[in-house]
Every structure is written in C-alpha cells, then in structure tokens.
C-alpha positions in Angstrom: -34.4 4.2 -64.2 -34.2 6.9 -61.5 -31.6 6.5 -59.1 -32.4 7.9 -55.2 -29.3 9.4 -53.7 -29.1 7.9 -50.3 -29.5 10.6 -47.3 -27.3 11.1 -44.8 -27.9 12.1 -41.0 -26.8 15.7 -40.8 -24.4 16.0 -38.2 -25.8 17.0 -34.9 -24.4 20.4 -33.5 -21.9 19.9 -30.5 -23.0 21.2 -27.5 -21.2 24.4 -26.5 -19.5 24.5 -23.2 -20.4 27.6 -20.8 -17.6 30.0 -20.9 -15.4 29.5 -17.7 -15.5 32.5 -15.6 -12.5 34.6 -15.6 -10.6 34.6 -12.2 -11.1 37.5 -10.4 -8.5 39.8 -9.3 -7.1 39.7 -6.2 -8.4 42.1 -3.2 -6.0 45.3 -2.4 -6.3 47.3 0.2 -6.4 51.0 -1.1 -3.3 52.5 -1.2 -2.5 56.0 1.1 -2.3 59.2 -1.2 1.3 59.9 -1.8 3.0 62.3 0.6 4.4 65.2 -0.7 8.2 65.5 -1.2 8.6 69.0 0.5 6.5 70.5 3.3 6.4 73.7 4.2 7.9 74.7 7.2 9.5 77.9 8.7 13.0 77.0 8.0 12.5 76.8 4.5 10.4 80.2 4.4 13.2 81.8 5.9 15.7 80.2 3.8 13.5 81.0 0.6 13.5 84.9 1.4 17.0 85.1 2.6 18.2 83.3 -1.2 15.6 85.9 -2.2 16.4 89.0 -0.3 20.5 88.6 -1.1 20.0 87.8 -4.6 18.7 91.3 -5.4 20.5 93.5 -6.9 18.8 96.4 -5.2 19.5 94.7 -2.0 23.3 95.4 -2.1 22.4 98.9 -3.9 20.5 99.9 -0.9 22.5 98.2 1.7 26.0 99.6 0.4 24.4 103.2 -0.4 23.4 103.4 3.4 27.1 102.1 4.9 28.9 104.8 2.5 26.1 107.6 3.9 26.9 106.8 7.4 30.6 106.4 6.8 31.3 108.9 5.1 29.4 111.5 6.8 30.8 110.6 10.3 34.4 110.9 8.4 33.5 114.4 7.4 32.1 115.2 10.6 35.0 113.7 12.8 37.7 115.3 10.1 36.4 118.7 10.3 35.5 119.0 14.2 37.3 121.7 16.1 36.6 121.9 20.2 34.9 124.6 21.5 32.6 125.2 18.4 28.6 125.0 17.5 28.6 121.4 18.0 30.6 120.9 21.2 27.1 120.4 23.2 26.4 117.3 20.5 26.1 113.8 22.1 29.4 111.9 20.3 27.5 108.9 19.0 24.6 111.6 17.5 27.8 113.7 15.8 29.9 110.3 14.7 26.8 108.9 13.0 25.1 111.7 11.6 25.2 110.1 8.6 22.2 107.6 9.6 19.8 110.2 8.6 20.8 109.9 5.1 21.4 106.0 5.6 17.9 105.5 6.9 16.4 106.8 3.4 18.2 103.7 1.8 16.7 101.2 4.1 13.3 102.8 3.8 13.7 101.9 0.5 14.8 98.6 0.7 12.1 97.6 2.9 9.3 98.9 0.8 10.8 97.0 -2.0 11.2 93.7 0.2 7.2 93.8 -0.1 5.5 96.2 -2.3 8.3 95.4 -5.3 6.9 92.1 -5.6 3.6 93.1 -5.9 4.5 95.3 -8.7 7.1 92.4 -10.5 4.2 89.6 -9.3 6.2 87.7 -7.5 4.2 87.3 -4.7 1.7 85.3 -6.5 4.7 82.4 -6.7 5.3 83.1 -2.9 1.8 82.8 -1.8 0.7 79.6 -4.1 3.9 78.2 -2.5 2.6 79.2 1.2 -1.2 79.1 1.1 -1.3 80.3 4.9 0.4 83.6 3.4 1.2 85.1 7.2 4.2 83.3 7.7 6.1 84.6 4.1 5.5 88.1 5.8 7.1 87.0 9.1 9.9 85.6 7.0 10.3 88.7 5.1 10.8 91.0 8.4 12.9 88.4 10.0 15.3 88.5 7.3 14.9 92.1 6.9 15.5 92.7 10.7 18.4 90.4 10.8 20.2 91.9 7.8 19.7 95.4 8.1 20.7 95.5 12.3 24.0 92.8 11.7 25.3 95.7 8.9 24.3 98.7 10.5 25.8 97.8 14.1 28.9 96.8 12.2 29.2 99.9 10.4 28.5 101.8 13.5 31.1 100.6 15.5 33.5 101.1 12.7 32.2 105.1 12.0 32.7 105.5 15.5 36.2 103.9 15.6 37.6 105.7 12.5 35.5 108.9 13.5 37.7 108.8 16.9 40.7 108.6 15.3 40.1 112.6 14.5 38.2 113.1 17.6 40.9 112.0 20.4 42.0 115.2 21.3 39.1 117.1 21.2 36.1 117.5 23.6 34.4 114.6 21.7 36.5 112.2 22.6 35.1 108.8 23.6 35.6 105.0 23.7 33.2 101.9 23.9 33.7 101.7 27.7 32.4 104.9 28.1 28.7 104.8 29.7 26.1 104.8 27.2 28.2 104.2 24.2 27.9 101.2 23.0 24.4 100.9 23.9 23.8 103.8 21.5 25.7 102.2 19.3 23.3 99.5 19.3 19.9 101.9 19.8 21.0 103.6 16.1 21.2 100.2 14.6 18.0 99.1 16.1 16.2 102.3 14.9 17.2 102.1 11.8 15.8 98.6 11.6 12.6 99.2 13.0 12.0 102.2 10.7 12.9 99.6 7.7 10.4 97.4 9.1 7.5 100.2 9.5 8.5 100.5 5.9 8.0 96.9 4.9 5.0 97.2 6.8 3.6 100.2 4.5 5.0 98.3 1.7 2.6 95.1 2.3 0.3 97.5 3.6 -0.3 99.8 0.6 1.0 97.1 -2.1 2.5 100.2 -4.1 6.2 101.1 -4.1 5.7 105.2 -4.8 2.4 104.7 -2.3 4.3 103.7 0.5 7.4 106.1 -0.1 5.1 108.8 -0.3 3.3 107.4 3.3 6.8 107.1 4.8 7.8 110.3 3.8 4.5 112.7 4.7 3.4 110.4 7.7 6.3 109.5 9.7 8.6 112.3 8.6 6.9 115.4 7.8 3.8 115.4 10.0 5.6 115.6 13.2 7.5 118.6 11.7 4.1 120.3 11.0 2.4 119.4 14.5 5.5 120.9 15.9 4.2 123.9 14.8 1.1 123.7 17.0 1.1 125.5 20.4 -0.1 123.1 22.7 2.4 120.9 25.2 0.2 117.8 24.7 1.2 117.7 20.9 4.6 118.1 22.1 4.7 115.2 24.4 3.0 113.2 21.9 5.6 114.0 19.0 8.4 112.6 21.2 7.0 108.9 20.7 6.8 109.2 17.0 9.0 107.1 15.2 12.0 109.3 13.8 12.1 111.2 17.4 12.0 108.0 19.4 15.0 106.9 16.9 16.8 109.4 17.8 16.5 109.4 21.2 17.5 105.5 21.3 20.8 106.4 19.1 22.2 109.1 21.6 24.7 108.2 24.8 23.3 111.3 26.5 19.7 112.5 27.3 18.5 115.0 24.4 16.4 117.7 25.7 12.7 117.2 24.0 13.0 113.5 23.8 12.2 110.5 26.1 14.8 107.9 27.3 15.9 105.1 25.3 13.6 102.8 27.0 10.2 104.3 26.0 12.0 105.3 22.7 12.4 101.4 21.9 8.8 100.5 23.1 7.2 103.3 21.0 9.4 102.6 17.9 8.6 98.8 18.4 4.9 99.6 18.7 4.7 101.5 15.8 6.7 99.0 13.4 4.6 96.0 15.0 1.0 97.8 14.4 2.3 98.6 11.0 2.9 94.9 10.3 -0.3 93.8 12.1 -2.4 95.9 9.6 -0.3 94.5 7.0 -1.2 90.9 8.3 -4.6 91.5 8.3 -4.7 92.9 5.0 -2.7 90.1 3.7 -5.2 87.7 4.6 -8.6 89.2 3.7 -7.8 90.8 0.5 -7.0 88.9 -2.9 -3.2 89.0 -4.5 
C-alpha cells in the first residue's frame, strides 16, 4: 500500500521593498581659499636683508677693517704733521681722512659680497623664491647697505677728525666742525664711500661673480681714469673729473681741489654712476634665470 505525501504550498516570496533613497548632503557654498599666513611687504624684505647683512662675519670684518684703516691713517697723519711741510696746502679733511683710500677697498668688497656672494653660495635662490618679483630684494639690499655704511663711516669721520685735531690744533691745519665746509666735507666723504659701495653692489648683481666684479671695479673705476689721464686731450681731462673716484675725492674736500668739480656736480655724477649700475643690475635680474 502506497502512501502519498501531502503537498504543502511553497511560501511565496515576500515582496522586496525598494531601498529608501539616502538623504542628500546639504548644499554648501565653496569655501574661499585660505589666505597666506605671511604677506610679502617692503618692511619684511628690509628686515630680512638687514638681518642677513648683519649676521654675516664678512660684514663685520670689512666694516671694522674700513674703520681701523680710516682712523689709523688719520692718527698717523695728524701725529706726524708739521707746519710748513709738503702737506701744508692739502685740505684739512682730505689730510685727516686720507685712510679712506684704503677703507674704500673694504667697502667695495662688502658691496660685491652682498650680491655676488649670494650667487656663489646659492642663497640667492632662496631670496628670489621668497620674493618672486625679484626687484624688491635688490632695492632692499641697496637700502640696507647704504644706511649701514653711511652711518658707520660718517661716525668714523667725525671721530677721526676730532682725534686728529688733537694733534693738529697748534698747526696750520687746525680746524673745527663749525668752520665753513668742514661738516659738509665729512658727510661728503661718507656719502662718497657709500655710493662707491653701491656701485660695487650693482656690479656684483650684474656680473654674479665676486672675482669678476672686483676685477671690473678695479679696472674700470680705479685704473681706467689713470690711463685716460695720459691722453693729451682737454675733453678727456674734463670727462675724467666726473669719474667715480675723482668725483668722490671732490665730494670729501672742504676746499676746492684743482682739477676737480665742485661738490654739487660731484654728488650728482657719483649718484648717476651708482644709479645706472643698479638699474642695469635690475634689468638683468628681471630677464635672466637665477
């Protein structure tokens, strides 16, 4: 006898409910880009260059060397001078600050190191990366250099003059700061040294080489006028009076020096030399790669 198994209806599949749509995130307005933490401003660039200049050992070596040369030679000239000697017709300020001829070499080296020295060490890449417009870096270097050198050398001129006059007070070179032209010549000497240093700074930025800039300055600024002076032409002699070193000598004299221009044109000529060199350096800095 066979038994049949009862059949049960298979459970019908339960209808699947459609997935509920996920809630859309609330719409948000795009956030503005974050503002930079530091802005490139002129005071910050100046502070950076000021710190950079005064933190270098070469700065202090060259500045102290320039001060020692000016002060030391001034003491020697004042202590060994006798009235009626061969130097009796020399301007008092020129006699006192004769050491500036040596001191200027130190300041020229300092100006070149401030620009060409950065190319030698590669530090210029960091400076120009931080300031992409480039030119503010050059102007800040020039401003910091000028402020430092003029302040130091004017103070040195005042001290040297005062100390030298302690030896010269009984001679025909006795003078005081209240005499006509004395204070102007002392300030003019500091201005001449500053402008010569700025010219060297511009050459360093233009040539990007410390030896090349030093050679160009010595050859073009110091030696070339002496060679041109051998030519028997009046026009050449008049032109030489406006060369940097000759104009600087006229700027630092209390009385007119034969064969030189007056202080006003001398200051203009020396400023033009320095300004033209810096302008050429700025043009090259904008157009060339680092």
